[in-house]
N, C-alpha and C positions, 0 to 999 in steps of 0.2 A: 722820288720813289726810293724807298730803302730796299736794298738787296738783302736776301736772306740766304745763308749757305744751306745747300741741300746736298746730301750725300747721293752718290749714284744709285744706291739701293732705294732711297726714298723717291728719287726722280723716276726710276724704273717702275716702282710700284704704282705711282700715280699715273704714269703714261700708259701702263698696261690696263688701266680701267677703261680706256677708250677701246671699243670693240674693233675698230679698224686697225689700230696699232697692235692690239693683242693678236689679231689674225696674222698680220705680217710677221710679228715676232715668232709666233708658233710655226709659221711656214719656214722660218730660218733655223729651227731647232737643230736640224741635222748638221748644218754648217757651223753653228755655235759649238756643237759637240766635237766636230773635227778640229776646230781651232783649239778648244780646251785640251783635247788629246795631244795635239802637236806641242802645245806649251808644256804639258806634263813630260813628254818625251825629251824635249830640250832641257828641261830642268834635271831630269834623271841623267841624261848624257853629261851635262855639265858637272853634276855631283860625282859621277863615276870618274871623270877625267881629273877632277880636283883631288880625289883620294889617291891617285897614282903617284 
């Protein structure tokens, strides 16, 4: 069986077509936002310290 490279976005799009996976993903939306916000704060902090 030949393996095909799939990007994360392609994999996510296909996985979210499954109603059960989509519901679980949607239930975690708040946690995903918190993680994204934390990453943004770390990048901002790193950029501020790098400029000093």
